[in-house]
C-alpha positions in Angstrom: -5.7 14.8 -37.0 -4.9 14.1 -33.4 -8.5 14.0 -32.2 -9.4 11.8 -35.1 -6.7 9.3 -34.1 -7.9 9.2 -30.5 -11.5 8.7 -31.8 -10.3 5.5 -33.4 -10.7 4.0 -30.0 -14.5 4.3 -30.1 -15.3 1.2 -32.2 -13.7 -1.6 -30.2 -13.9 -5.1 -31.6 -12.2 -8.3 -30.4 -11.1 -11.1 -32.7 -13.6 -14.0 -32.2 -12.1 -16.5 -29.7 -9.2 -14.2 -28.7 -8.8 -13.6 -25.0 -7.1 -10.2 -24.8 -8.7 -9.0 -21.6 -10.5 -5.6 -21.1 -9.2 -2.6 -23.0 -8.8 0.5 -20.8 -6.6 3.6 -20.5 -5.9 2.2 -16.9 -4.7 -1.2 -18.1 -2.6 -3.2 -15.6 -0.7 -6.6 -16.0 -3.6 -8.6 -14.4 -5.9 -7.4 -17.3 -4.0 -9.5 -19.8 -5.8 -12.7 -20.9 -4.4 -16.1 -21.8 -3.3 -14.9 -25.3 -1.7 -11.7 -24.3 1.3 -10.6 -22.2 2.2 -7.3 -20.4 4.6 -5.1 -22.3 6.8 -3.1 -19.9 7.7 -0.3 -22.3 4.3 0.4 -23.7 2.3 -0.2 -20.5 -0.3 -2.4 -22.1 -1.2 -6.0 -23.0 0.2 -7.2 -26.2 -0.7 -10.4 -28.2 1.3 -13.6 -27.6 1.6 -16.1 -30.4 0.0 -19.4 -29.9 0.0 -22.6 -32.2 -3.0 -22.8 -34.4 -4.3 -19.4 -33.5 -3.2 -16.9 -36.3 -3.9 -13.3 -35.5 -3.7 -9.8 -36.9 -4.2 -6.9 -34.5 -4.6 -3.1 -34.6 -4.5 -1.2 -31.3 -4.7 2.4 -30.4 -4.0 4.2 -27.1 -4.4 7.9 -26.7 -4.2 10.4 -23.8 -4.5 14.2 -24.3 -4.5 17.1 -21.8 -5.5 20.7 -22.3 -4.1 22.6 -19.3 -4.1 26.1 -17.7 -1.3 26.6 -15.2 -0.9 29.3 -12.5 2.3 29.7 -10.4 3.3 31.8 -7.4 6.7 33.0 -6.3 9.4 35.0 -8.0 9.7 32.6 -10.9 6.0 31.8 -11.3 4.2 32.2 -14.6 0.9 31.4 -16.3 0.4 29.5 -19.5 -2.0 27.3 -21.5 -0.5 24.1 -22.9 -1.5 20.7 -24.3 0.5 17.5 -23.8 -0.6 14.3 -25.6 0.5 11.0 -26.9 -1.2 8.6 -29.3 0.0 5.1 -29.9 -0.8 3.1 -33.0 0.2 -0.5 -32.9 -0.2 -3.1 -35.6 1.0 -6.7 -35.7 0.6 -10.1 -37.2 1.5 -13.6 -36.1 4.0 -15.5 -38.3 3.7 -19.3 -37.9 3.0 -20.7 -34.5 5.7 -19.0 -32.5 6.3 -15.4 -33.8 4.3 -12.2 -33.5 5.7 -9.3 -35.6 4.8 -5.9 -34.5 5.3 -2.2 -35.3 4.4 0.4 -32.7 4.2 4.2 -33.5 3.9 6.8 -30.8 3.1 10.4 -32.0 2.6 13.7 -30.4 2.1 17.4 -31.4 3.8 18.9 -28.3 6.3 20.9 -30.4 3.3 23.0 -31.6 1.0 22.7 -28.5 3.6 23.4 -25.7 5.0 27.0 -25.2 8.4 27.6 -26.7 10.0 27.7 -23.2 8.2 24.5 -22.2 5.1 24.1 -20.1 5.4 25.6 -16.6 6.8 23.3 -14.0 8.7 24.9 -11.1 12.0 23.3 -10.3 12.1 21.2 -13.4 15.2 21.1 -15.6 16.3 19.1 -18.6 17.2 19.2 -22.3 17.9 22.4 -24.2 16.1 24.4 -26.9 17.3 25.3 -30.4 19.3 28.2 -29.0 21.1 26.1 -26.5 19.2 27.4 -23.4 17.9 24.9 -20.9 14.2 24.4 -20.3 14.3 26.0 -16.8 11.4 25.7 -14.4 9.6 24.1 -17.4 9.2 20.7 -19.0 10.4 20.3 -22.5 8.0 19.0 -25.3 8.5 15.5 -26.6 10.0 15.0 -30.0 7.3 15.7 -32.6 5.6 14.2 -34.5 7.4 10.9 -33.9 7.9 10.3 -30.2 8.8 6.7 -30.8 8.7 3.9 -33.4 9.6 0.3 -32.5 9.7 -2.9 -34.6 9.7 -6.1 -32.6 9.3 -9.9 -32.8 7.8 -11.7 -29.8 8.8 -15.4 -29.8 6.7 -17.8 -27.7 8.9 -20.4 -25.9 6.1 -23.0 -25.5 5.3 -22.7 -21.8 2.6 -20.6 -20.3 3.6 -17.0 -21.2 7.3 -17.5 -21.4 8.8 -15.7 -24.4 11.6 -13.8 -26.0 11.2 -10.3 -27.5 13.8 -8.7 -29.8 13.2 -5.1 -31.0 14.7 -2.2 -32.8 13.6 1.4 -32.3 15.0 4.3 -34.3 13.5 6.2 -31.4 12.1 4.4 -28.4 12.7 3.1 -24.8 15.9 1.8 -23.6 15.7 -0.8 -20.8 16.4 1.3 -17.8 14.2 3.3 -15.4 10.8 2.6 -14.1 7.6 2.4 -16.2 7.5 5.7 -18.0 5.1 8.2 -16.5 3.2 8.3 -19.8 2.3 4.6 -19.3 2.0 3.8 -15.6 -1.5 4.1 -14.1 -0.5 6.6 -11.5 1.2 8.8 -14.1 -1.5 8.8 -16.8 -3.8 10.9 -14.7 -1.2 13.7 -14.1 -0.6 16.3 -16.9 3.0 17.0 -15.5 6.2 15.0 -15.9 7.9 14.0 -12.7 10.6 16.3 -11.4 12.9 13.3 -11.2 12.3 12.7 -15.0 16.1 13.2 -15.7 17.3 11.8 -12.3 17.3 8.1 -13.0 13.6 7.9 -13.9 11.9 8.2 -17.3 14.4 10.0 -19.5 15.4 6.9 -21.5 11.9 6.4 -23.0 12.9 8.6 -26.0 16.3 7.1 -26.7 17.9 7.0 -30.1 18.7 3.9 -32.1 17.7 1.2 -29.6 18.5 -2.5 -30.1 16.9 -4.6 -27.4 16.2 -8.0 -26.0 13.8 -9.3 -23.3 13.4 -12.7 -21.8 10.4 -13.7 -19.7 10.4 -16.9 -17.7 7.5 -17.4 -15.3 7.5 -14.4 -12.9 11.0 -13.1 -13.9 11.9 -10.9 -16.8 15.4 -9.8 -18.0 15.9 -7.0 -20.4 19.0 -5.7 -22.2 19.5 -2.9 -24.7 22.1 -0.8 -26.4 21.3 2.7 -27.7 22.9 5.9 -28.9 23.5 8.4 -26.1 22.5 11.7 -27.8 18.8 12.4 -27.4 16.7 13.8 -30.2 16.3 17.6 -29.8 12.7 18.2 -28.6 12.2 21.3 -30.8 13.2 19.7 -34.1 11.3 17.5 -36.6 13.7 14.7 -37.3 14.6 11.1 -36.7 18.4 10.9 -36.2 20.1 7.5 -36.2 23.4 6.9 -34.4 25.8 4.1 -33.6 24.7 2.4 -30.2 27.3 3.5 -27.7 25.4 3.1 -24.4 23.7 0.1 -22.7 20.9 -0.6 -20.2 19.6 -3.6 -18.3 16.5 -4.2 -16.3 15.3 -7.0 -14.0 11.6 -7.4 -13.3 9.9 -9.6 -10.8 6.1 -10.0 -11.2 5.2 -11.1 -7.7 1.5 -11.6 -8.5 -1.3 -10.0 -10.5 -1.3 -7.2 -7.9 2.4 -6.1 -7.6 5.7 -6.0 -9.4 9.2 -4.7 -8.7 11.7 -3.3 -11.2 15.5 -2.8 -10.9 17.6 -1.2 -13.6 21.0 0.1 -14.5 22.2 2.2 -17.5 25.6 3.3 -18.6 26.1 6.1 -21.1 29.0 6.7 -23.4 29.8 10.0 -21.5 30.3 8.1 -18.3 26.9 8.9 -16.7 25.3 6.0 -14.9 21.6 5.7 -14.1 20.1 3.5 -11.4 16.5 2.9 -10.5 14.3 0.7 -8.3 10.5 0.8 -8.4 7.5 -1.1 -7.1 3.9 -1.0 -8.4 0.8 -2.1 -6.6 -2.8 -2.6 -7.7 -5.5 -3.3 -5.2 -9.3 -3.8 -6.0 -11.1 -2.3 -3.1 -14.7 -2.7 -4.1 -16.6 -3.3 -7.3 -16.3 0.5 -8.0 -13.0 1.5 -6.5 -9.4 0.4 -7.2 -6.1 1.6 -5.7 -2.9 2.0 -7.7 0.5 2.9 -6.2 4.0 3.5 -7.6 7.1 3.9 -5.4 10.2 5.0 -7.4 13.9 5.7 -6.6 16.3 7.1 -9.2 20.0 7.9 -9.1 22.4 9.5 -11.6 26.2 9.8 -11.2 27.8 12.1 -12.1 25.3 14.7 -13.2 25.9 18.4 -14.0 28.6 19.4 -11.4 27.3 17.0 -8.7 28.9 13.7 -8.1 25.5 12.1 -7.8 21.8 13.1 -7.5 18.9 11.2 -6.0 15.2 11.3 -6.7 12.3 9.6 -4.8 8.7 9.6 -5.9 5.5 8.2 -4.3 2.4 8.3 -6.5 -1.1 6.9 -5.8 -4.4 6.9 -7.7 -7.7 6.1 -6.0 -10.0 5.4 -9.0 -13.7 5.2 -8.9 -16.1 4.9 -11.8 -16.2 8.7 -12.2 -14.0 10.3 -9.4 -10.3 9.9 -9.4 -8.2 11.1 -6.4 -4.5 11.2 -7.0 -1.2 12.4 -5.5 2.5 12.7 -6.3 5.1 13.3 -3.5 8.6 13.9 -4.8 11.8 14.3 -2.8 14.9 15.0 -4.9 18.2 16.8 -5.2 18.9 19.9 -7.4 22.0 21.9 -7.8 22.2 25.7 -7.9 23.9 25.4 -11.3 21.0 23.5 -12.7 18.5 26.1 -11.5 20.7 29.0 -12.5 21.0 30.4 -9.0 24.2 32.5 -9.4 24.9 33.0 -5.7 24.9 29.3 -5.1 28.0 27.7 -6.4 28.1 24.6 -4.1 28.3 21.7 -6.5 26.4 19.2 -4.4 22.7 18.7 -4.8 20.3 20.3 -2.3 17.2 18.5 -1.2 13.7 19.8 -2.0 10.2 18.5 -1.8 7.1 18.9 -4.0 3.6 17.6 -3.1 0.9 17.5 -5.7 -2.7 16.7 -4.8 -5.2 16.2 -7.7 -8.8 15.3 -8.5 -10.2 14.3 -11.8 -13.9 13.8 -12.5 -15.0 11.7 -15.4 -17.6 13.8 -17.2 -18.6 11.3 -19.8 -17.7 8.0 -21.3 -18.6 6.7 -24.8 -17.5 3.1 -25.3 -13.8 3.2 -24.2 -13.3 6.9 -24.5 -13.2 9.0 -21.3 -13.5 12.8 -21.0 -12.5 14.2 -17.6 -12.2 17.6 -15.9 -9.5 17.9 -13.3 -7.4 20.2 -11.1 -4.2 19.9 -9.0 -2.4 22.0 -6.4 1.3 21.7 -5.8 3.3 22.9 -2.8 7.1 23.2 -2.9 9.4 23.2 0.0 12.9 24.5 -0.9 16.2 24.6 0.9 17.1 28.0 2.4 19.6 28.7 -0.3 16.9 28.5 -3.0 14.2 30.5 -1.3 15.3 34.0 -2.2 15.4 33.1 -5.9 11.9 31.5 -5.8 10.3 33.9 -3.4 9.9 31.4 -0.6 8.2 28.0 -0.9 5.9 28.6 -3.9 2.5 27.1 -4.8 1.2 26.3 -8.2 -2.2 25.1 -9.5 -3.6 23.6 -12.7 -7.0 23.0 -14.2 -7.3 20.7 -17.2 -9.4 18.6 -19.5 -8.3 15.0 -20.2 -9.4 12.9 -23.1 -8.2 9.4 -23.4 -9.0 5.8 -24.3 -7.8 2.5 -25.8 -9.2 0.4 -28.7 -8.4 -2.9 -30.3 -9.4 -4.6 -33.6 -8.8 -8.2 -34.7 -8.8 -9.2 -38.3 
C-alpha cells in the first residue's frame, strides 16, 4: 500500500494554464508560481484561488527510508528500521476567493520501527504503551494517521495576500521551525533532530488544532489553539480534546532565497516553547544548489530543569545525483532524562552531536528519486555522562531513500 501511494507521483500532470511551479521533493518557496503560495506547515506550494480560474487539484508527496544502524559505546545497539511519510492533498476552489482543501499525512512507522524506537543515541521523548520512555531512540509517529487537516485559503485580492483558517484533528500547531519532515535540509536525513522536543518540531503532531494564518506581502502571522496531550505513538487512534494550549508564529520572507521564523507556544501544563530559525537557499550553478537551516529552540520548564536549549545547524549541498549534507547539534540534556542514576543535578548538561552524510541518487523516473546514502555521527558528552555511554560514542547508518512529489489538475 505504501509504495503504491508513493508511486502515484510518477504520472505528473499540470492543469492547462495553471502556473504551479516545478514539483520536487526539494521544493522551496521560490518554486511557487503566480497561482500558488508556500505553505509553512506542509513545506510545499499550495494553490491560491484567483478570479475566473476555477481549479481542482490532487497532490502527493512521499519520502521513505529503509535504514540499518550501528552504534558504539556502552548503550550502542544495531537495528533495521523504516521511517516514512506520505501526504495526499486534495482541494477545490469555491468561487473566486476560496480554496477548500483536505490534507492527509499517513505513515506505517508503528509497524516498521522497532518497539523501543529506532536507535538514536541521546534522544529522549514520549513514552510507550508500558509508560517507559523511548530512551536513546526516536519514537515512531502516530500510525496510520500522522496528520489530517481541513482548511480554507481566502485570497485577499492583492498579489499573494491571503488568510488561511484550518482545523486539524491531528496536525501542526503554529510554533517551532519548519518540521524536519518538510524542510529541505531535514528530508535528506533519516533521523529526527535531538532537539525535536526542545522547542523544535514536537508540535507537528498536535491534537485538535484550530488555526489562523494571515499573509501580507513578505510578512505572515500565524495563531493556533490545540489540546496539549499528544497522541500515543504506539496506538492506532485519533483522540479529540478541548483546545487548552496556544501557539503563535511570525514569519518574514526576506526574498526568494531566505526567510526567518520566530515562534512561541504555551501549554496548559505551564510549559513554554520558544524558537527562532532562518532558512537560506542559494543556486550555485545550473547543477548545484545550497540549502541551510539554522535553528534555536527553548523549553521552560522541562523535566526537572528550569529550562533547556537546543541549537541546530543543517546544510545540504545538492547536485543532480550527489547530495552532501550535515547536521550539527548543540543542546542540553539532564541526567534524569537519560536515566543516569548517579547524576541527580537538575540542570541540563551541554552535549554535541555532529552528523556528516552523503546520498547518491541511483535513479530517477519522472519525479521519483531512489537514493543510496550513509551517515556517520560523532557525539561529545559532558564528563558526567561518559561513564554511562562509554566515552564519546560513534554511530553510523546506511539507507535507501525513495521519494517524490506529484500533482494533478482536473
